[in-house]
Structures are given as C-alpha cells and as structure tokens.
PyMOL Python script that loads the backbone (N, CA, C, O; Angstrom):
from pymol import cmd

cmd.read_pdbstr("""\
ATOM      1  N   MET A   1      46.059   0.449   3.496  1.00  0.00           N
ATOM      2  CA  MET A   1      44.822   0.079   4.516  1.00  0.00           C
ATOM      3  C   MET A   1      45.209  -1.052   4.825  1.00  0.00           C
ATOM      4  O   MET A   1      45.062  -1.434   5.986  1.00  0.00           O
ATOM      5  N   LEU A   2      45.872  -1.968   3.748  1.00  0.00           N
ATOM      6  CA  LEU A   2      46.030  -3.371   3.660  1.00  0.00           C
ATOM      7  C   LEU A   2      47.097  -3.903   4.716  1.00  0.00           C
ATOM      8  O   LEU A   2      47.101  -5.000   5.276  1.00  0.00           O
ATOM      9  N   ALA A   3      48.096  -2.740   4.862  1.00  0.00           N
ATOM     10  CA  ALA A   3      49.330  -2.847   5.492  1.00  0.00           C
ATOM     11  C   ALA A   3      48.847  -2.387   7.164  1.00  0.00           C
ATOM     12  O   ALA A   3      49.635  -2.436   8.109  1.00  0.00           O
ATOM     13  N   GLY A   4      47.762  -2.054   7.250  1.00  0.00           N
ATOM     14  CA  GLY A   4      47.424  -1.587   8.582  1.00  0.00           C
ATOM     15  C   GLY A   4      48.276  -0.198   9.159  1.00  0.00           C
ATOM     16  O   GLY A   4      48.793  -0.068  10.269  1.00  0.00           O
ATOM     17  N   LYS A   5      48.249   0.575   8.273  1.00  0.00           N
ATOM     18  CA  LYS A   5      48.812   1.683   8.810  1.00  0.00           C
ATOM     19  C   LYS A   5      47.694   2.955   8.935  1.00  0.00           C
ATOM     20  O   LYS A   5      46.940   3.062   7.968  1.00  0.00           O
ATOM     21  N   THR A   6      47.567   3.667   9.746  1.00  0.00           N
ATOM     22  CA  THR A   6      46.979   4.893  10.162  1.00  0.00           C
ATOM     23  C   THR A   6      46.614   5.929   9.173  1.00  0.00           C
ATOM     24  O   THR A   6      47.232   5.942   8.109  1.00  0.00           O
ATOM     25  N   ASN A   7      45.770   6.719   9.376  1.00  0.00           N
ATOM     26  CA  ASN A   7      45.455   7.819   8.281  1.00  0.00           C
ATOM     27  C   ASN A   7      46.842   8.881   8.435  1.00  0.00           C
ATOM     28  O   ASN A   7      47.309   9.413   7.428  1.00  0.00           O
ATOM     29  N   LYS A   8      47.137   8.999   9.124  1.00  0.00           N
ATOM     30  CA  LYS A   8      48.304   9.769   9.421  1.00  0.00           C
ATOM     31  C   LYS A   8      49.643   9.464   8.601  1.00  0.00           C
ATOM     32  O   LYS A   8      50.324  10.110   7.805  1.00  0.00           O
ATOM     33  N   SER A   9      49.722   7.940   9.267  1.00  0.00           N
ATOM     34  CA  SER A   9      51.164   7.342   8.461  1.00  0.00           C
ATOM     35  C   SER A   9      50.696   7.280   7.070  1.00  0.00           C
ATOM     36  O   SER A   9      51.615   7.568   6.303  1.00  0.00           O
ATOM     37  N   MET A  10      49.616   7.013   6.486  1.00  0.00           N
ATOM     38  CA  MET A  10      49.598   6.798   4.973  1.00  0.00           C
ATOM     39  C   MET A  10      49.670   8.527   4.255  1.00  0.00           C
ATOM     40  O   MET A  10      50.071   8.949   3.171  1.00  0.00           O
ATOM     41  N   GLY A  11      49.235   9.009   5.135  1.00  0.00           N
ATOM     42  CA  GLY A  11      49.065  10.464   4.437  1.00  0.00           C
ATOM     43  C   GLY A  11      50.838  11.417   4.586  1.00  0.00           C
ATOM     44  O   GLY A  11      51.200  12.435   3.997  1.00  0.00           O
ATOM     45  N   ARG A  12      51.518  10.642   5.503  1.00  0.00           N
ATOM     46  CA  ARG A  12      52.779  11.368   5.353  1.00  0.00           C
ATOM     47  C   ARG A  12      53.793  10.369   4.514  1.00  0.00           C
ATOM     48  O   ARG A  12      54.895  10.695   4.076  1.00  0.00           O
ATOM     49  N   ASP A  13      53.099   8.945   4.382  1.00  0.00           N
ATOM     50  CA  ASP A  13      53.742   8.194   2.967  1.00  0.00           C
ATOM     51  C   ASP A  13      53.307   8.666   1.720  1.00  0.00           C
ATOM     52  O   ASP A  13      54.124   8.405   0.837  1.00  0.00           O
ATOM     53  N   ILE A  14      52.302   9.274   1.330  1.00  0.00           N
ATOM     54  CA  ILE A  14      51.854   9.230  -0.058  1.00  0.00           C
ATOM     55  C   ILE A  14      51.493  10.830  -0.101  1.00  0.00           C
ATOM     56  O   ILE A  14      51.519  11.288  -1.243  1.00  0.00           O
ATOM     57  N   GLY A  15      51.184  11.697   0.860  1.00  0.00           N
ATOM     58  CA  GLY A  15      51.232  13.036   0.499  1.00  0.00           C
ATOM     59  C   GLY A  15      50.133  13.985   0.974  1.00  0.00           C
ATOM     60  O   GLY A  15      50.351  15.148   1.314  1.00  0.00           O
ATOM     61  N   PRO A  16      48.743  13.302   0.968  1.00  0.00           N
ATOM     62  CA  PRO A  16      47.881  14.025   1.189  1.00  0.00           C
ATOM     63  C   PRO A  16      47.551  14.194   3.061  1.00  0.00           C
ATOM     64  O   PRO A  16      48.044  13.458   3.915  1.00  0.00           O
ATOM     65  N   SER A  17      46.686  15.255   3.297  1.00  0.00           N
ATOM     66  CA  SER A  17      46.500  15.184   4.470  1.00  0.00           C
ATOM     67  C   SER A  17      45.905  13.838   5.259  1.00  0.00           C
ATOM     68  O   SER A  17      45.498  12.848   4.651  1.00  0.00           O
ATOM     69  N   PRO A  18      45.920  13.943   6.461  1.00  0.00           N
ATOM     70  CA  PRO A  18      45.305  12.510   7.036  1.00  0.00           C
ATOM     71  C   PRO A  18      43.574  12.751   7.164  1.00  0.00           C
ATOM     72  O   PRO A  18      42.800  11.810   7.339  1.00  0.00           O
ATOM     73  N   ARG A  19      43.289  13.695   7.084  1.00  0.00           N
ATOM     74  CA  ARG A  19      41.565  14.353   6.837  1.00  0.00           C
ATOM     75  C   ARG A  19      41.244  13.176   5.507  1.00  0.00           C
ATOM     76  O   ARG A  19      40.564  12.150   5.517  1.00  0.00           O
ATOM     77  N   THR A  20      42.028  13.809   4.436  1.00  0.00           N
ATOM     78  CA  THR A  20      42.022  13.110   3.135  1.00  0.00           C
ATOM     79  C   THR A  20      41.892  11.855   2.841  1.00  0.00           C
ATOM     80  O   THR A  20      41.090  11.439   2.005  1.00  0.00           O
ATOM     81  N   VAL A  21      42.930  10.913   3.725  1.00  0.00           N
ATOM     82  CA  VAL A  21      43.056   9.567   3.582  1.00  0.00           C
ATOM     83  C   VAL A  21      41.843   9.245   4.553  1.00  0.00           C
ATOM     84  O   VAL A  21      41.365   8.121   4.401  1.00  0.00           O
ATOM     85  N   GLU A  22      41.303   9.997   5.463  1.00  0.00           N
ATOM     86  CA  GLU A  22      40.387   9.380   6.268  1.00  0.00           C
ATOM     87  C   GLU A  22      38.962   9.072   5.515  1.00  0.00           C
ATOM     88  O   GLU A  22      38.178   8.162   5.784  1.00  0.00           O
ATOM     89  N   THR A  23      38.804  10.359   4.213  1.00  0.00           N
ATOM     90  CA  THR A  23      37.348  10.286   3.484  1.00  0.00           C
ATOM     91  C   THR A  23      37.879   9.349   2.689  1.00  0.00           C
ATOM     92  O   THR A  23      37.126   8.394   2.881  1.00  0.00           O
ATOM     93  N   HIS A  24      38.688   9.009   1.923  1.00  0.00           N
ATOM     94  CA  HIS A  24      39.112   7.751   0.885  1.00  0.00           C
ATOM     95  C   HIS A  24      38.938   6.702   1.496  1.00  0.00           C
ATOM     96  O   HIS A  24      38.137   5.859   1.094  1.00  0.00           O
ATOM     97  N   ARG A  25      39.601   6.566   2.502  1.00  0.00           N
ATOM     98  CA  ARG A  25      39.230   5.159   3.595  1.00  0.00           C
ATOM     99  C   ARG A  25      37.601   5.019   3.854  1.00  0.00           C
ATOM    100  O   ARG A  25      37.128   3.882   3.847  1.00  0.00           O
ATOM    101  N   ALA A  26      37.135   5.631   3.978  1.00  0.00           N
ATOM    102  CA  ALA A  26      35.557   5.672   4.661  1.00  0.00           C
ATOM    103  C   ALA A  26      34.755   5.417   3.092  1.00  0.00           C
ATOM    104  O   ALA A  26      33.767   4.686   3.019  1.00  0.00           O
ATOM    105  N   HIS A  27      35.290   6.074   1.969  1.00  0.00           N
ATOM    106  CA  HIS A  27      34.490   5.673   0.853  1.00  0.00           C
ATOM    107  C   HIS A  27      35.045   4.164   0.224  1.00  0.00           C
ATOM    108  O   HIS A  27      34.193   3.339  -0.105  1.00  0.00           O
ATOM    109  N   VAL A  28      36.150   3.919   0.108  1.00  0.00           N
ATOM    110  CA  VAL A  28      36.417   2.354  -0.069  1.00  0.00           C
ATOM    111  C   VAL A  28      35.519   1.333   1.084  1.00  0.00           C
ATOM    112  O   VAL A  28      34.981   0.291   0.712  1.00  0.00           O
ATOM    113  N   MET A  29      35.476   1.718   2.205  1.00  0.00           N
ATOM    114  CA  MET A  29      34.855   0.646   3.326  1.00  0.00           C
ATOM    115  C   MET A  29      33.178   0.736   2.575  1.00  0.00           C
ATOM    116  O   MET A  29      32.412  -0.199   2.341  1.00  0.00           O
ATOM    117  N   GLN A  30      33.039   1.826   2.390  1.00  0.00           N
ATOM    118  CA  GLN A  30      31.445   1.853   2.008  1.00  0.00           C
ATOM    119  C   GLN A  30      30.840   1.003   1.017  1.00  0.00           C
ATOM    120  O   GLN A  30      29.843   0.283   1.060  1.00  0.00           O
ATOM    121  N   ARG A  31      32.136   1.396  -0.382  1.00  0.00           N
ATOM    122  CA  ARG A  31      32.050   0.404  -1.460  1.00  0.00           C
ATOM    123  C   ARG A  31      32.056  -0.845  -1.241  1.00  0.00           C
ATOM    124  O   ARG A  31      31.342  -1.543  -1.962  1.00  0.00           O
ATOM    125  N   LEU A  32      32.900  -1.503  -0.138  1.00  0.00           N
ATOM    126  CA  LEU A  32      33.081  -3.022   0.014  1.00  0.00           C
ATOM    127  C   LEU A  32      32.103  -3.374   0.616  1.00  0.00           C
ATOM    128  O   LEU A  32      31.972  -4.598   0.589  1.00  0.00           O
ATOM    129  N   GLY A  33      31.153  -2.720   1.291  1.00  0.00           N
ATOM    130  CA  GLY A  33      30.231  -3.202   2.550  1.00  0.00           C
ATOM    131  C   GLY A  33      30.580  -3.473   3.749  1.00  0.00           C
ATOM    132  O   GLY A  33      29.924  -4.260   4.431  1.00  0.00           O
ATOM    133  N   ALA A  34      31.597  -2.903   4.167  1.00  0.00           N
ATOM    134  CA  ALA A  34      32.593  -2.998   5.302  1.00  0.00           C
ATOM    135  C   ALA A  34      32.037  -2.405   6.388  1.00  0.00           C
ATOM    136  O   ALA A  34      31.588  -1.297   6.095  1.00  0.00           O
ATOM    137  N   GLN A  35      31.882  -2.715   7.571  1.00  0.00           N
ATOM    138  CA  GLN A  35      31.360  -2.196   8.683  1.00  0.00           C
ATOM    139  C   GLN A  35      32.651  -1.586   9.555  1.00  0.00           C
ATOM    140  O   GLN A  35      32.591  -0.703  10.411  1.00  0.00           O
ATOM    141  N   ASN A  36      33.672  -2.208   9.157  1.00  0.00           N
ATOM    142  CA  ASN A  36      35.199  -1.968  10.345  1.00  0.00           C
ATOM    143  C   ASN A  36      36.370  -2.088   9.004  1.00  0.00           C
ATOM    144  O   ASN A  36      36.000  -2.292   7.848  1.00  0.00           O
ATOM    145  N   SER A  37      37.570  -1.950   9.333  1.00  0.00           N
ATOM    146  CA  SER A  37      38.798  -2.112   8.752  1.00  0.00           C
ATOM    147  C   SER A  37      38.754  -3.591   8.554  1.00  0.00           C
ATOM    148  O   SER A  37      38.628  -3.999   7.400  1.00  0.00           O
ATOM    149  N   SER A  38      38.832  -4.342   9.418  1.00  0.00           N
ATOM    150  CA  SER A  38      38.772  -5.731   9.404  1.00  0.00           C
ATOM    151  C   SER A  38      38.019  -6.460   8.368  1.00  0.00           C
ATOM    152  O   SER A  38      38.360  -7.506   7.816  1.00  0.00           O
ATOM    153  N   GLN A  39      37.137  -5.890   8.211  1.00  0.00           N
ATOM    154  CA  GLN A  39      35.973  -6.291   7.254  1.00  0.00           C
ATOM    155  C   GLN A  39      36.503  -6.058   5.904  1.00  0.00           C
ATOM    156  O   GLN A  39      36.458  -6.902   5.008  1.00  0.00           O
ATOM    157  N   ALA A  40      37.010  -4.872   5.789  1.00  0.00           N
ATOM    158  CA  ALA A  40      37.517  -4.327   4.533  1.00  0.00           C
ATOM    159  C   ALA A  40      38.663  -4.851   4.261  1.00  0.00           C
ATOM    160  O   ALA A  40      38.980  -4.889   3.072  1.00  0.00           O
ATOM    161  N   VAL A  41      39.486  -5.333   5.156  1.00  0.00           N
ATOM    162  CA  VAL A  41      40.808  -5.974   4.628  1.00  0.00           C
ATOM    163  C   VAL A  41      40.212  -7.353   4.215  1.00  0.00           C
ATOM    164  O   VAL A  41      40.535  -7.626   3.059  1.00  0.00           O
ATOM    165  N   LEU A  42      39.393  -8.365   4.844  1.00  0.00           N
ATOM    166  CA  LEU A  42      39.052  -9.527   4.451  1.00  0.00           C
ATOM    167  C   LEU A  42      38.764  -9.483   3.124  1.00  0.00           C
ATOM    168  O   LEU A  42      39.363 -10.192   2.316  1.00  0.00           O
ATOM    169  N   VAL A  43      37.717  -8.555   2.753  1.00  0.00           N
ATOM    170  CA  VAL A  43      37.156  -8.608   1.499  1.00  0.00           C
ATOM    171  C   VAL A  43      38.266  -8.154   0.389  1.00  0.00           C
ATOM    172  O   VAL A  43      38.374  -8.707  -0.705  1.00  0.00           O
ATOM    173  N   ALA A  44      38.890  -7.315   0.732  1.00  0.00           N
ATOM    174  CA  ALA A  44      40.220  -6.946  -0.277  1.00  0.00           C
ATOM    175  C   ALA A  44      40.927  -8.223  -0.543  1.00  0.00           C
ATOM    176  O   ALA A  44      41.103  -8.563  -1.713  1.00  0.00           O
ATOM    177  N   THR A  45      41.465  -9.164   0.707  1.00  0.00           N
ATOM    178  CA  THR A  45      42.378 -10.347   0.325  1.00  0.00           C
ATOM    179  C   THR A  45      41.502 -11.155  -0.151  1.00  0.00           C
ATOM    180  O   THR A  45      42.126 -11.904  -0.903  1.00  0.00           O
ATOM    181  N   SER A  46      40.389 -11.443  -0.149  1.00  0.00           N
ATOM    182  CA  SER A  46      39.590 -12.464  -0.638  1.00  0.00           C
ATOM    183  C   SER A  46      39.442 -12.383  -2.148  1.00  0.00           C
ATOM    184  O   SER A  46      39.148 -13.351  -2.850  1.00  0.00           O
ATOM    185  N   ALA A  47      39.665 -11.177  -2.583  1.00  0.00           N
ATOM    186  CA  ALA A  47      39.459 -10.527  -4.083  1.00  0.00           C
ATOM    187  C   ALA A  47      40.945 -10.925  -4.441  1.00  0.00           C
ATOM    188  O   ALA A  47      40.991 -11.191  -5.642  1.00  0.00           O
ATOM    189  N   GLY A  48      42.080 -11.050  -3.881  1.00  0.00           N
ATOM    190  CA  GLY A  48      43.094 -11.133  -4.391  1.00  0.00           C
ATOM    191  C   GLY A  48      44.167 -10.076  -4.156  1.00  0.00           C
ATOM    192  O   GLY A  48      45.290 -10.206  -4.643  1.00  0.00           O
ATOM    193  N   PHE A  49      43.749  -8.819  -3.261  1.00  0.00           N
ATOM    194  CA  PHE A  49      45.065  -7.659  -3.347  1.00  0.00           C
ATOM    195  C   PHE A  49      45.411  -8.138  -2.207  1.00  0.00           C
ATOM    196  O   PHE A  49      44.746  -8.702  -1.339  1.00  0.00           O
ATOM    197  N   ARG A  50      46.844  -7.790  -2.290  1.00  0.00           N
ATOM    198  CA  ARG A  50      47.943  -8.350  -1.145  1.00  0.00           C
ATOM    199  C   ARG A  50      48.386  -6.602  -0.607  1.00  0.00           C
ATOM    200  O   ARG A  50      48.244  -5.522  -1.181  1.00  0.00           O
ATOM    201  N   SER A  51      48.895  -6.933   0.583  1.00  0.00           N
ATOM    202  CA  SER A  51      49.629  -5.539   1.242  1.00  0.00           C
ATOM    203  C   SER A  51      50.737  -5.206   0.370  1.00  0.00           C
ATOM    204  O   SER A  51      51.444  -6.106  -0.082  1.00  0.00           O
ATOM    205  N   PRO A  52      50.976  -3.829   0.059  1.00  0.00           N
ATOM    206  CA  PRO A  52      52.224  -3.450  -0.646  1.00  0.00           C
ATOM    207  C   PRO A  52      53.667  -3.790  -0.198  1.00  0.00           C
ATOM    208  O   PRO A  52      53.870  -3.340   0.930  1.00  0.00           O
ATOM    209  N   SER A  53      54.793  -4.474  -0.747  1.00  0.00           N
ATOM    210  CA  SER A  53      55.819  -4.877  -0.169  1.00  0.00           C
ATOM    211  C   SER A  53      56.673  -3.674  -0.020  1.00  0.00           C
ATOM    212  O   SER A  53      56.877  -2.997  -1.028  1.00  0.00           O
ATOM    213  N   PRO A  54      57.260  -3.284   1.248  1.00  0.00           N
ATOM    214  CA  PRO A  54      57.809  -2.182   1.557  1.00  0.00           C
ATOM    215  C   PRO A  54      59.527  -2.169   0.526  1.00  0.00           C
ATOM    216  O   PRO A  54      60.476  -2.953   0.518  1.00  0.00           O
ATOM    217  N   GLY A  55      59.284  -1.058  -0.118  1.00  0.00           N
ATOM    218  CA  GLY A  55      60.254  -0.573  -0.970  1.00  0.00           C
ATOM    219  C   GLY A  55      61.126   0.778  -0.726  1.00  0.00           C
ATOM    220  O   GLY A  55      60.601   1.621   0.002  1.00  0.00           O
ATOM    221  N   PRO A  56      62.262   1.029  -1.205  1.00  0.00           N
ATOM    222  CA  PRO A  56      63.125   2.187  -0.905  1.00  0.00           C
ATOM    223  C   PRO A  56      62.001   3.307  -0.527  1.00  0.00           C
ATOM    224  O   PRO A  56      60.897   3.236  -1.067  1.00  0.00           O
ATOM    225  N   LYS A  57      62.292   4.331   0.399  1.00  0.00           N
ATOM    226  CA  LYS A  57      61.562   5.375   0.309  1.00  0.00           C
ATOM    227  C   LYS A  57      61.985   6.475  -0.363  1.00  0.00           C
ATOM    228  O   LYS A  57      63.040   6.966   0.039  1.00  0.00           O
ATOM    229  N   VAL A  58      61.323   7.100  -1.478  1.00  0.00           N
ATOM    230  CA  VAL A  58      61.377   8.244  -2.225  1.00  0.00           C
ATOM    231  C   VAL A  58      60.657   9.212  -1.725  1.00  0.00           C
ATOM    232  O   VAL A  58      59.454   9.141  -1.475  1.00  0.00           O
ATOM    233  N   PRO A  59      61.366  10.149  -1.563  1.00  0.00           N
ATOM    234  CA  PRO A  59      60.708  11.493  -1.156  1.00  0.00           C
ATOM    235  C   PRO A  59      60.124  12.019  -2.116  1.00  0.00           C
ATOM    236  O   PRO A  59      60.550  11.977  -3.270  1.00  0.00           O
ATOM    237  N   GLN A  60      58.802  12.726  -1.664  1.00  0.00           N
ATOM    238  CA  GLN A  60      58.032  13.585  -3.029  1.00  0.00           C
ATOM    239  C   GLN A  60      58.770  14.480  -3.731  1.00  0.00           C
ATOM    240  O   GLN A  60      59.570  15.239  -3.184  1.00  0.00           O
ATOM    241  N   GLY A  61      58.563  14.451  -4.921  1.00  0.00           N
ATOM    242  CA  GLY A  61      59.256  15.470  -5.826  1.00  0.00           C
ATOM    243  C   GLY A  61      60.812  15.134  -6.142  1.00  0.00           C
ATOM    244  O   GLY A  61      61.681  15.871  -6.608  1.00  0.00           O
ATOM    245  N   SER A  62      60.872  13.865  -5.761  1.00  0.00           N
ATOM    246  CA  SER A  62      62.178  13.743  -6.145  1.00  0.00           C
ATOM    247  C   SER A  62      62.202  11.889  -7.025  1.00  0.00           C
ATOM    248  O   SER A  62      61.245  11.116  -7.056  1.00  0.00           O
ATOM    249  N   GLY A  63      63.388  11.684  -7.533  1.00  0.00           N
ATOM    250  CA  GLY A  63      63.256  10.373  -8.443  1.00  0.00           C
ATOM    251  C   GLY A  63      64.335   9.357  -7.546  1.00  0.00           C
ATOM    252  O   GLY A  63      64.638   8.215  -7.893  1.00  0.00           O
ATOM    253  N   THR A  64      64.666   9.821  -6.728  1.00  0.00           N
ATOM    254  CA  THR A  64      65.824   8.791  -6.042  1.00  0.00           C
ATOM    255  C   THR A  64      65.806   8.572  -4.710  1.00  0.00           C
ATOM    256  O   THR A  64      65.677   9.444  -3.851  1.00  0.00           O
ATOM    257  N   PRO A  65      65.939   7.370  -4.528  1.00  0.00           N
ATOM    258  CA  PRO A  65      65.585   6.635  -2.896  1.00  0.00           C
ATOM    259  C   PRO A  65      66.855   7.823  -1.729  1.00  0.00           C
ATOM    260  O   PRO A  65      67.879   8.496  -1.857  1.00  0.00           O
ATOM    261  N   GLU A  66      66.006   7.477  -0.831  1.00  0.00           N
ATOM    262  CA  GLU A  66      66.766   8.335   0.316  1.00  0.00           C
ATOM    263  C   GLU A  66      67.916   7.145   0.652  1.00  0.00           C
ATOM    264  O   GLU A  66      67.715   5.930   0.673  1.00  0.00           O
ATOM    265  N   ALA A  67      68.959   7.734   0.864  1.00  0.00           N
ATOM    266  CA  ALA A  67      70.066   6.918   1.460  1.00  0.00           C
ATOM    267  C   ALA A  67      69.921   6.705   2.794  1.00  0.00           C
ATOM    268  O   ALA A  67      70.761   6.049   3.410  1.00  0.00           O
TER     269      ALA A  67
END
""", "prot")
cmd.dss("prot")
cmd.show_as("cartoon", "prot")
cmd.util.cbc("prot")
cmd.orient("prot")
C-alpha cells in the first residue's frame, strides 16, 4: 500500500487474488481510521513504516531470484 501499488499488482507480486488484497486493504484502512489511501499512508508513515525497497523478484515456489 505504501508503494502505491494497485490491488491487482500487489496480488501478482505476493500471490493472493486482487479481491483478497482489496479486503485486507479495507481492514487496514478501517483499523487506521482512514477515509482513503492517502490518509492511510500518512498514518503509516507517521508511525514509522516505510515503503519496502525493491529487491530481486523471486517467483513463488522458488528460492532463487529470476535472471
């Protein structure tokens, strides 16, 4: 969420369906008391969370990075 990715791209990156990502995003926003993604990001960054740094892409089920 902090990286500004869509539900679809997060699902592609970590595995679950975009609908599952959407559900989790809604729960996070509810717990943060945020009305929109911008507010959620502000709350998270003020609490010390940072956007993850891009690392090597590892295909699901594999322990080695893609070439």
